[in-house]
C-alpha positions as CSV (number, residue, x, y, z in Angstrom):
1,X,-2.0,0.2,1.1
2,X,-4.0,-2.3,2.9
3,X,-1.6,-4.8,3.2
4,X,1.0,-1.8,4.5
5,X,-1.7,-1.0,7.5
6,X,-1.4,-4.4,9.1
7,X,2.3,-5.5,8.3
8,X,4.9,-3.3,9.7
9,X,7.5,-3.9,6.3
10,X,6.8,-6.3,3.5
11,X,9.4,-6.9,0.5
12,X,8.1,-6.5,-2.8
13,X,7.7,-10.5,-4.1
14,X,5.4,-10.9,-0.6
15,X,3.3,-7.7,-1.7
16,X,3.6,-9.3,-5.4
17,X,2.1,-12.7,-4.2
18,X,-0.4,-11.5,-1.8
19,X,-1.5,-9.0,-4.5
20,X,-1.6,-11.4,-7.4
21,X,0.0,-8.5,-9.4
22,X,2.7,-8.3,-12.3
23,X,6.2,-6.6,-11.2
24,X,5.1,-4.3,-13.5
25,X,1.5,-3.4,-12.3
26,X,2.7,-3.6,-7.9
27,X,6.0,-1.5,-9.3
28,X,3.7,1.5,-10.8
29,X,1.3,1.3,-7.8
30,X,4.7,1.4,-5.5
31,X,5.8,4.6,-7.0
32,X,2.6,6.4,-7.0
33,X,2.5,5.8,-3.6
34,X,5.8,6.9,-2.7
35,X,5.5,10.3,-5.0
36,X,2.6,10.7,-3.1
37,X,4.3,10.3,-0.3
38,X,2.4,7.2,1.5
39,X,5.1,4.9,1.7
40,X,8.7,4.8,2.6
41,X,11.3,2.1,0.5
42,X,13.8,0.7,1.7
43,X,16.5,-0.9,-0.2
44,X,19.1,-3.5,0.6
45,X,21.4,-6.7,-0.2
46,X,20.6,-9.5,1.0
47,X,23.8,-11.8,0.0
48,X,23.7,-10.8,-4.0
49,X,19.8,-10.2,-4.4
50,X,18.3,-7.2,-3.8
51,X,15.6,-6.7,-1.2
52,X,13.1,-3.9,-1.5
53,X,11.0,-3.3,1.8
54,X,8.2,-0.6,2.4
55,X,6.8,0.8,5.0
56,X,3.7,2.6,5.3
57,X,4.5,6.6,6.2
58,X,2.0,8.3,8.8
59,X,0.9,10.4,6.2
60,X,-0.2,6.9,4.0
61,X,-2.0,5.3,7.3
62,X,-4.1,8.6,7.5
63,X,-4.9,9.2,4.2
64,X,-5.8,5.8,3.8
65,X,-8.0,6.0,7.1
66,X,-9.5,8.6,5.4
67,X,-10.5,6.7,2.1
68,X,-12.2,3.9,4.1
69,X,-13.6,6.2,6.1
70,X,-15.3,7.9,2.6
71,X,-16.0,4.7,1.2
72,X,-17.9,3.8,4.1
73,X,-19.9,7.3,4.0
74,X,-20.5,6.5,0.1
75,X,-21.9,2.9,1.2
76,X,-24.2,4.2,4.5
77,X,-25.6,7.1,2.0
78,X,-26.5,4.6,-0.5
79,X,-28.2,2.7,1.6
80,X,-30.4,5.4,3.1
81,X,-31.3,6.1,-0.2
82,X,-32.8,2.9,-0.9
């Protein structure tokens, strides 16, 4: 999701290279995000090769921001307890 927050659209191979994941690992993560309606999938052919692009939905962006806020709060709470 962090990549999709800063890029409008990203294709599968770019995500795979950026995140250094295997095809299967990345596909399972993307499937879970798609099922949660956090990303939009667009499949097309470029020449004879399949090309799949991903884009974060508004729901996905909101959920990711909420997740980051929760992590930040956890860190702040932990610092305050030291």
